[in-house]
N, C-alpha and C positions, 0 to 999 in steps of 0.2 A: 569639811571633811568629805572626801569622795565616797560615794555610795557604791561604786563599782571599782574593783581593783584589777590591775593588769600585772604582767610579769616585769613591768618597769619598776616595781617596788617589791619589797619582801612580802611574800605570802607563804603560809605554811605549806610544806609538802603534802600535808593531809588535805589541803584544799583541792589539789589536782592530781597528785601522784599516788598517794597511798590511801586505801580505803575505797568503799563503794559509794556510788551516788545515793543509794538508799540510806546508808548510815550518815553521810554528810548532810542530807536533807533533814534528818532527825535533829541534828545539832546546828543547823543553820540559824542565822540571826533572824531571818523572817520566820522560820519555824518556831524559834523561841518566843517571839512576840505573838505569834498566832496562838501558841500554847498558853501564854499569859491571858490572852483574850478568852480562851476556852475556860480558864479558871474563873475569870470575872463573870462570864455568862452563867456558869453553874452556881456561883455565889449569888448572883442576882436572881436566878430562877428560884433558889431556895428562899431568899428574902421575900420574893413576891408571894410565896406560899404563906408567909406570915404578914403580908400586907405592908411590908417595909418598902417595897418597890411596886409601882403600879404595872399593870399589864402593858400599858402604852409605853412606859419607860423601858420595860423588859424587851419589848419588841424592837425598840430603837437600838438598844444595846446589842441584841443578837443580830441585828441587820448588818452590822459592820464588824462582825467577828472573824470573817474569813481572811485568809492570807492576802487576798487581793487588796485589802484595805490597810495593810501594814505600810506605813509611810516613814521609812527610815530617815529620809532627808529632814522631814519636819521634826521627828523625834530627836534627832541628833542636834538640831538647832536649839530645841528646848533644853536638852541635856547640857549643851555647851554653856547655857545660862545658869541652870539650877544644879548641875553636877550630881544628878541622880537619875540613873537610867530607867528604873521602873516608873518613877513619878513622871518622867518625860513621856513614857508610853501612855500612862494614865491620861495626861493632858492631851496628847495627840488623839487618843481614842475618844475622849470627851468632846473635842472639837468636831469630831465626825458625827457625834450623836447628840444633837442639841436638846432632844427631849429627855433621854435617859442618862446622858453623860454625867450629870450631877450626882448620880447614885453609884457610879463605878467605884469600886474599891471601898464600899461602905463598911466600916468596922474592921477592916483588914489592916494588917501590917505587911510590909513587902514580902516577908518570908512565908506568909500564908499563901501568897501567889507563887513565888519563885520556888520554894522548897517542895510544894505539892507538885508543881510541874516538873521539877528536876527528878523527883521520885517516879512520876508517871513516865517520863521520858527514859529514865534508866531502865524501867521495867520493859518498855517497848524495845529498847536497844538490846537488852539482855535476851529477849525473845529472838531477835535477829541472830545473835551470836549462837544461841542454842540450835537454831536451824542450820547454821554454818557447821557447827560441831557434828551434828547428826549426819550431814552430807560427807564430812571428812571421815567419820566412822564407817559410813557405807562404802566409801572408796577404799578404805583400808581393809574392810571385809572382803572385797573382791580380790585384793592382792593375797590375802590369807588363803582364800579358796583356791586360787590359781596355783599357788606355790607351796601349799602346806606339806606336800610330800617331797619337795625338792631339797636335797641335802646341801649344806653350805658350811664353810668353816666358821666356827664361832671364835670370837676374840675376847681375851681378858688381858688387861694391862697392855693392850695393842699388840699382844702376842697370840698366835694361833693356839687355841686351848681345847678344842673339841669340835664336835659336829652338831649343828642344829638344823632346822629347815628354814627356808626363806619365810614360809608362812608362819612358823612359830615365832620367829623374830618380830614379824609385823604384828603378831598377836600381843606382844608386849606394848607396842605403841597403841594398839586399839584399847588395851586395858587402861592405859593412862587417859585416853580420850573419854572412856566411860566414867572414870573418876571425875574428870573435868565436867562432864555433862551432869552427873549427879550432884556435884558441889554447886554448879551454877543453877540447877533446878531448885536446890534448897535456898540459895540466895534470892532467886527470883520470887519464891513463895514468901520470903520475909521482907521484901522491899515495901516500905510504908511511907506515906506522906506525913508531913507535920500535922495536918489537920487544920481546922480553923480555930486557932488558939490565941491570936493577937500578939501583942508586943513582947510579953515575957512568958507566954504560955498558959496564962491563967484564964483566958477567954473573958476577961473583964469587959472588953468593948462589946462583945456579943451579948453578954448578960444584960448590959444596960440597954442595948437596942431591943432585945426580945422582951424585956420586962417579964410579964407573966405568960407570954404566948407559948414559950417552950424553954427548956433548959439549954444551955450552950452545948451540952453533949448531944442532945436530940438534934439540934440544928446542925452540928458538925457531922453527925452520922448521915443526915440527908444529903449534905453537900458531897461527902466522900463517896456515897453510893452512886451519885450522878457521875462522879469522876471515874468510878470503877477501880478505886484503890483504897486500901485500909489505912487508917491513921494510927500513929503511935498513941498509946493511951496518955502519955505525959510527954511534954516537950518544953523547951525554953523558947527563945525567939526562933530557933531553928529545929529541924529534926536532928537527932543525935548524929554527929559527924562520924561516929563509928560505922555508920551505914556505908559511907563512901569508902572507908578503909576495907570493909568486908567485900564490897563489890570489886574494887580494884585489885584486892589480893586474890580473889577468885579468878579474875581475868588474868592476872599474872601467873596463876597456876597453869593456864592454857599456854602461856609463853614458855613455861618450863617444859611442858610436854613436847611442844613443837620444836623448841630449840634442841632438845635431845635427839629427836628424829632427824632434823636438818644437819646436825653435827655428824651423826652417824653416816648420813648419806654423803656428806662431803668427804669423809674418810674413804668410803667405799667407791666414790667416784674418782678418786685419785688414780691416775694411770698405773701406779705401782700395785694397786689392788684391782681396780677396774671392773668390779663385779656388777655394779649398778650405776645408774645415772638419772638425773632429772632430764626431762625432755629438752632438747636443744633445737631451736628453729634453724632451718636451712640457711637463713640470712643472718643468723645471730652472730655478733662479733664478741669474742672473748677478751681480746686485748687490742689496744691501739698500736702496740709495738710488736706483738707476737701473733701473727695471723692464725697459727695452728691451735691456739688454746681454746679449750671448751670449759670455761669456768662454771662452777656451780652457782650461777647468779641468783637463782630463786632461793636456794638453800641459804646462801650467805645473807640475803635480804631478811629471811626469817630470823636468823641468828642476831643480826644487827637490831631489828625491831624488837625482838624478844628482850634484849638487854634494856631497852628503853621502857618496855612494859613493866619489867621487874623492878624498875627504879621508882615507879609512881606510888606504890603503897606507902613508901616512906614519907612522902609529902602528905598523903592522906592521914597517916599516923600522927604527924606533927599537927595537922589541923585539928584532929579530934582531941589530942591531949593538951593542946595549948590554948584552946578556946576558953576564955576566963568567965566564970560564973554563967550568967544567962546568955552571953554571946559577945564575942568581939569580931571585928570585921577583917581580921588578918588572914582569913581563909578565902575571901571572896575572889581576889584577883587570880590566885592559882587554880581555884576550882573551875574557872572559865577555860582553863587549859587541860587540867589532868583528867577531868571527867569525859569531855568529848574525845580527847586523844587516847584515853584509856580504852575506849571502845573502838575507835578507828584503827588503832594499831593492831588490835586482835582481829578485827575485820580483815585487814590486809594480810596478816599472817595466815589466817585460815583459808583465805582465797588462794594464797600462794601454795599452801600445803596441799589443798585439793587439786590444784593444777598439776603439781608434781606427781601425786598419786595416780591421777587419771592418765598421765603420759609416762609413767615410770618405765625405764629401760632396765631389764634384767638380762645380763649377758651370761647365758647359761654355759657357753663354752669356756669363758674365763673362770666361772665358778668351778667347773670340772678340772680345769688346769690347776687352780689353786688347791683343790682337794688333793690332786696328785702330788703337789709339792709338799703339802703340810700334813695330810692325814696320817701317813705312817708314824709320825711322832705321837699323835694321839692314840694310835693303836698300841703303843707301848704299855699303857695302863691295863687294858684287858689281857694282853700277853703276860704281863707280870702276875696278874691274879691267876691266870691259867697255869702258869709254871708252879706257883705256890700250891695250888690245888693238887698238882701232880707230885708234890713232895719236895720241891726245891726250897732252898733257904731264901726267904724274902729279901733279906739285906744283901746277900751275895748276888741275887738276880737283879736287884735294883741297881747295883753298881755296874754290873755287866751291861745292862740295857742303857744306862746313862752314858757309858763310854761309847757304845755304838751310836747313840743319838747325837752326841757332840761331834763324832766323826762325820756323821751324815750331814749335820748342819754346815760343816765346812764346805761340803759339796753343793748343797742347796744354795748357799749364799754366793757361790761362784756361778749361779745360774745353770747348774748341772741337774740332771734328774735325781730324785731322792733315792739313794741306794739302800735305805734302812732295811727294807724287807729282804733284800739280798743278803745283808749281813746276818739276819736271823736264820735264813735258810741255809747258810753256810756254817752255822754253829751247830756242831753235832749234839751238844748237850740240850740246847733248846729244841731241836728237831726230835730228839729221842723222847723228850718228855711230852710235848704237845702235838707233834706231828706236822708235816708240811700242809696237810689239808686245813688244819686249824689255823695255821698262820695265814693261809689264803683267805679263810673266812673272816678273821678279825681285821684283815686288810681292806675289807669292803665297808666303806663309810655308811652305807644304807643300813647296816646292821647295828649302828651305834647312835641312832637318833632317839633312842629311848622310846618314850610314848608321846613324842612331840606331835605326831599325826593325830593320835587319839585326843590329845589335849586340845588341839585346834578344833576338832569336831565338837567336843564338849563345850569349849569356850564359846564358839559361835552359837550353838544351840541354847546354852544356859544363860549367857550374859549379853552377847551382842544382839541377837535377834529380838529379845524383849525390849531392849532400849530403842532399837530402830522402829519397832512396831508403834511406839509412842509418837513417832514423827512421820508416820505414813502420810503421803500426800505432800511432803516437804522436800522430796528429792528431785534432782534434775535441774533446778533453778541455779544458774551460775552467775557469779559476779567476779569475773576474772580480773587479775591484776593488769593494770594498763601497760606497764613497761616490764 
């Protein structure tokens, strides 16, 4: 088997196209085997404390624990013969350590090594994602601050429905990001390793090794303290696979948030609306056939990858629910895929999200134009309330205003200026009740953004800033998407 792969054979897009080098290294094959060696070293260190491993043996084991000693070629040769990847690594490691090699993996089962490292690695990868989320929240905050007073048409059912502000709309995205951060922080705090519990979780092998020197629980606590991760109090041959489901589901929640944002931006970037756009490079090609097109490439990538992310928890759910009794191996093959890719896909999504936010184009003239086209329809509601306050019949006025609105729609949809305000000003009953000055006042969209501006201020102060304060020192580092 080749130890280096090229584009002459299939390699995952996550190997080179999607995700950061930082995340890829965490889940690399060399990284995995280095992590296993880290587990064996901590196990041997603790066993040395109970005189199960000599200091000379321990020094030998630790001397070859670095990534530079991982020999994939030799390990794969052994695995081809014995059909067991972890035992192949044990034998490779033992060949390199003639003094201590005979003590590597003493008392352990494969999952004492693999599951503890998987948990430790998931915790490290979760930390990377939390930093990415905080940077995305910080970028979103800047958009809120810049545009919190700027009115824009709000849409429901893809129909103009009212006026909000650009900043307030982005506050909704920031709020979802905060939920993602809080959920992931909780999951991060709950990630646990299997511990050192042996083949079925009862720590039988360790009890026999330790005899009267210590209890298996005391031994396990020492090992896990060295690893820097807590162990589940009870386990079978593996840690509960529900943990994988919880992690991947929480990551999929980030996909939900970012997919919502990217879908909205795609709608707003359409030339028919044209109010916002993701950054477009001067040399960027939108279409091989249509040279004029400026496609929402990054937003569409987010949506495509988000769908994949949201599919992964179902596989983890099957793994957790269909593992029979103390363990079956029908999760192993897909866990090699869904856990690394579950992190890599969110890594890519968040890097793309941040790139968009940092280069976001807000076309203020187009926003003003769209307000001019659609705002008079929204002003119908405050006009109706004003008329009723002045003694008019609500139902009669509703029908009159509806008739004017539908007539105005015919004009607007023919790309003509919105004539609705003129209809009102030419209606003697309307003018006599509320006055021309009031009609002019309610026709100003800035007067109908409610307390959106105040809400932005309070939201940033009460919710956004405290979250960002937890990640001070983590801002500025970028891992931009490659393509």
